[in-house]
C-alpha positions as CSV (number, residue, x, y, z in Angstrom):
1,K,11.3,15.4,-19.2
2,E,14.1,17.8,-18.1
3,I,13.4,17.0,-14.5
4,A,13.5,13.3,-15.2
5,D,16.9,13.6,-16.8
6,I,18.2,15.0,-13.5
7,V,16.4,12.5,-11.3
8,K,17.8,9.6,-13.3
9,K,21.3,10.4,-11.9
10,Y,20.3,9.8,-8.3
11,E,19.8,6.2,-7.2
12,N,17.8,7.1,-4.1
13,T,15.5,9.6,-5.8
14,I,12.4,9.0,-7.8
15,L,10.2,11.2,-9.9
16,I,6.4,11.2,-9.2
17,V,4.3,13.0,-11.7
18,D,0.7,14.2,-11.1
19,G,-0.8,13.5,-14.5
20,I,-4.4,14.0,-13.6
21,T,-5.1,16.5,-16.3
22,A,-2.2,15.6,-18.6
23,V,-2.6,11.9,-19.4
24,G,-4.6,11.7,-22.6
25,V,-3.9,15.3,-23.4
26,Y,-0.1,15.3,-23.8
27,P,2.4,12.5,-24.7
28,L,3.9,11.2,-21.4
29,P,6.1,8.2,-22.3
30,M,7.1,7.0,-18.8
31,D,9.9,4.6,-19.8
32,E,11.4,6.9,-22.4
33,W,11.5,10.0,-20.2
34,G,12.3,8.2,-17.0
35,I,9.1,8.9,-15.0
36,D,9.0,6.6,-12.0
37,V,5.4,7.0,-10.8
38,L,2.7,8.5,-13.1
39,I,-0.7,9.1,-11.6
40,T,-4.0,9.9,-13.2
41,G,-7.7,9.6,-12.6
42,S,-10.8,8.7,-14.6
43,Q,-12.5,12.1,-14.5
44,K,-10.4,14.0,-16.9
45,A,-9.2,13.0,-20.4
46,L,-10.5,9.4,-19.7
47,M,-14.0,10.9,-20.0
48,L,-15.5,9.0,-17.0
49,P,-17.0,10.1,-13.7
50,P,-14.6,10.3,-10.7
51,G,-14.0,7.0,-9.0
52,L,-10.9,5.3,-10.6
53,A,-7.3,6.1,-9.9
54,F,-4.3,4.8,-12.0
55,A,-0.6,4.6,-11.1
56,G,2.2,3.5,-13.3
57,V,5.2,2.4,-11.4
58,S,8.7,2.0,-12.8
59,D,11.2,-0.8,-11.8
60,K,13.2,1.8,-9.9
61,A,10.2,3.0,-8.0
62,W,9.1,-0.5,-7.2
63,K,12.4,-1.1,-5.3
64,F,11.2,1.7,-3.0
65,V,7.8,0.0,-2.6
66,E,9.6,-3.2,-1.6
67,K,11.7,-1.5,1.0
68,S,9.0,0.8,2.4
69,D,8.1,0.1,6.0
70,L,5.6,2.9,6.4
71,P,2.1,1.9,7.7
72,K,-0.3,1.6,4.7
73,F,-3.7,0.1,3.9
74,Y,-5.5,1.3,0.9
75,F,-2.4,2.5,-0.9
76,D,-0.6,-0.8,-0.6
77,F,1.0,-1.3,-4.0
78,K,2.3,-4.8,-3.2
79,K,-1.2,-5.9,-2.2
80,E,-2.6,-4.4,-5.5
81,L,0.0,-6.1,-7.6
82,K,-0.7,-9.5,-6.0
83,N,-4.4,-9.1,-6.8
84,I,-3.8,-7.9,-10.3
85,K,-1.9,-11.1,-11.1
86,D,-5.2,-12.9,-10.3
87,N,-7.2,-10.4,-12.4
88,Q,-8.7,-9.0,-9.3
89,T,-8.5,-5.8,-7.2
90,A,-7.5,-5.6,-3.6
91,Y,-10.8,-4.0,-2.6
92,T,-14.3,-3.7,-4.0
93,P,-13.9,-2.0,-7.4
94,A,-16.2,0.5,-9.1
95,V,-17.4,-2.1,-11.6
96,S,-19.5,0.2,-13.7
97,L,-16.6,2.6,-14.2
98,I,-14.3,-0.2,-15.2
99,I,-16.8,-1.3,-17.8
100,G,-17.0,2.3,-19.0
101,L,-13.2,2.5,-19.1
102,A,-13.1,-0.5,-21.5
103,Q,-15.3,1.4,-23.9
104,V,-13.3,4.6,-23.5
105,L,-10.1,2.8,-24.3
106,R,-11.6,1.3,-27.4
107,E,-12.7,4.7,-28.6
108,M,-9.2,6.2,-27.8
109,R,-7.5,3.3,-29.7
110,N,-9.8,3.9,-32.7
111,E,-9.0,7.7,-32.7
112,G,-5.3,7.1,-32.2
113,L,-3.2,8.9,-29.5
114,E,-1.5,11.3,-32.0
115,N,-5.0,12.4,-33.2
116,I,-6.2,12.8,-29.7
117,Y,-3.2,15.1,-28.8
118,K,-3.8,17.1,-32.0
119,R,-7.5,17.5,-31.2
120,H,-6.8,18.8,-27.7
121,Q,-4.2,21.2,-29.2
122,K,-6.7,22.6,-31.7
123,L,-9.6,23.0,-29.2
124,A,-7.2,24.8,-26.8
125,D,-5.9,27.1,-29.6
126,A,-9.5,27.9,-30.6
127,T,-10.5,28.7,-27.1
128,R,-7.5,30.9,-26.3
129,E,-7.7,32.8,-29.5
130,A,-11.4,33.3,-29.1
131,M,-11.0,34.8,-25.6
132,M,-8.3,37.2,-26.8
133,A,-10.4,38.2,-29.8
134,I,-13.0,39.6,-27.4
135,G,-10.4,41.5,-25.5
136,L,-9.9,39.2,-22.5
137,K,-6.5,38.2,-21.0
138,L,-5.3,34.7,-20.4
139,F,-4.4,33.7,-16.9
140,A,-1.2,31.8,-18.1
141,P,-0.3,33.2,-21.5
142,D,3.3,32.0,-21.4
143,S,2.4,28.4,-20.3
144,P,-1.2,27.6,-21.4
145,S,-2.7,24.2,-20.9
146,N,-4.3,22.1,-23.6
147,A,-6.6,20.7,-20.9
148,V,-8.2,23.9,-19.7
149,T,-8.1,27.6,-20.5
150,A,-8.1,30.1,-17.6
151,V,-9.2,33.6,-18.4
152,Y,-9.3,36.8,-16.4
153,S,-12.7,38.3,-16.0
154,P,-13.0,41.9,-17.4
155,E,-12.3,44.7,-15.0
156,G,-15.3,45.5,-12.9
157,I,-17.1,42.2,-13.6
158,E,-16.8,39.5,-11.0
159,A,-16.1,36.1,-12.6
160,G,-18.9,34.5,-10.6
161,K,-21.5,36.6,-12.5
162,I,-20.3,35.2,-15.8
163,I,-20.3,31.7,-14.5
164,K,-23.8,32.1,-13.0
165,Y,-25.3,33.6,-16.1
166,C,-23.9,30.8,-18.3
167,R,-25.2,28.1,-15.9
168,D,-28.6,29.6,-15.0
169,K,-29.6,31.3,-18.2
170,L,-28.0,29.1,-20.9
171,G,-27.3,25.7,-19.3
172,V,-23.6,25.9,-19.9
173,T,-21.2,25.1,-17.2
174,I,-17.8,26.8,-16.8
175,T,-16.0,27.1,-13.5
176,G,-14.2,29.7,-11.5
177,G,-10.8,30.2,-9.9
178,Q,-9.8,29.0,-6.4
179,D,-8.1,30.6,-3.4
180,Q,-6.6,34.0,-4.5
181,A,-7.9,33.6,-8.0
182,K,-11.5,33.2,-6.9
183,G,-13.8,35.8,-8.5
184,K,-11.0,36.9,-10.8
185,I,-10.9,34.2,-13.4
186,F,-13.1,31.6,-15.1
187,R,-12.0,28.3,-16.6
188,I,-13.1,26.6,-19.8
189,A,-12.3,22.9,-20.1
190,H,-11.5,21.3,-23.4
191,L,-10.2,17.8,-22.6
192,G,-11.6,14.4,-22.9
193,Y,-15.1,14.1,-24.4
194,Y,-15.1,17.5,-26.1
195,G,-15.5,18.4,-29.7
196,R,-15.7,21.5,-31.9
197,F,-19.3,22.2,-31.2
198,D,-18.8,22.1,-27.4
199,I,-16.2,24.8,-27.7
200,I,-18.3,27.0,-30.0
201,I,-21.3,26.7,-27.6
202,A,-19.1,27.6,-24.6
203,I,-17.6,30.6,-26.3
204,S,-21.1,31.7,-27.4
205,A,-22.4,31.4,-23.9
206,I,-19.5,33.5,-22.5
207,E,-20.2,36.2,-25.2
208,F,-23.9,36.2,-24.2
209,A,-23.0,36.6,-20.6
210,L,-20.5,39.4,-21.2
211,K,-23.1,41.2,-23.3
212,A,-25.7,40.9,-20.6
213,L,-23.1,42.2,-18.0
214,N,-22.5,45.3,-20.2
215,Y,-18.9,44.4,-21.3
216,S,-18.0,46.3,-24.4
217,F,-16.8,44.1,-27.3
218,E,-17.7,43.0,-30.8
219,L,-20.3,40.4,-30.3
220,G,-19.5,37.3,-32.2
221,A,-15.7,38.0,-32.6
222,G,-14.8,35.2,-30.3
223,V,-17.0,32.7,-32.1
224,K,-15.7,33.8,-35.5
225,K,-12.1,33.4,-34.4
226,A,-12.8,29.9,-33.0
227,L,-14.6,28.8,-36.2
228,E,-11.7,30.0,-38.3
229,I,-9.3,27.8,-36.3
230,L,-11.5,24.8,-36.0
231,A,-12.3,24.9,-39.7
232,E,-8.6,24.5,-40.7
């Protein structure tokens, strides 16, 4: 929002926001804030497999589309808009995902956006507090995300071992870090089609893994903390 306030002042500048893991997790009022292009995908808070991409384009940004003379084929917004007016897509669509999207949007409408945002906040709070309750450090304690919680693996335990134990022994999938964070952190998602029991199961699995890897902590402390928050 603060960046948008600055960009609004410049006629020849637009703000493009990567909302892949934010749309459906946080409020992102495009018009109110002045976001010019907002992009998201089907595979995060929209609770679908990968395969659909979405872009909201402001009137200001559309002027750039009209003037653009860069070569383009798939990402031709003018061609897409022309087809949308005929209730079509420019290219062969992922029909099954669009049908799934219709159901997802019905469910989101029934739950209500404010309730969805609150649910993500509570799941994130429970996950973060649970990890700290068993002595682990958050990767981004000052700017945590309500979409995913990244946690440092305990000293002397490679994060991949925790991930492998959860997957192979317990059937629970968490993921690791990338690039310089690989082997140092693991990540717990809590966006989209996640509920209280999913978080409790994930935390339980991590505690089982840590116990098996000889990490010293009070078994059940993380689950207990999460239950306290989720029961509020």
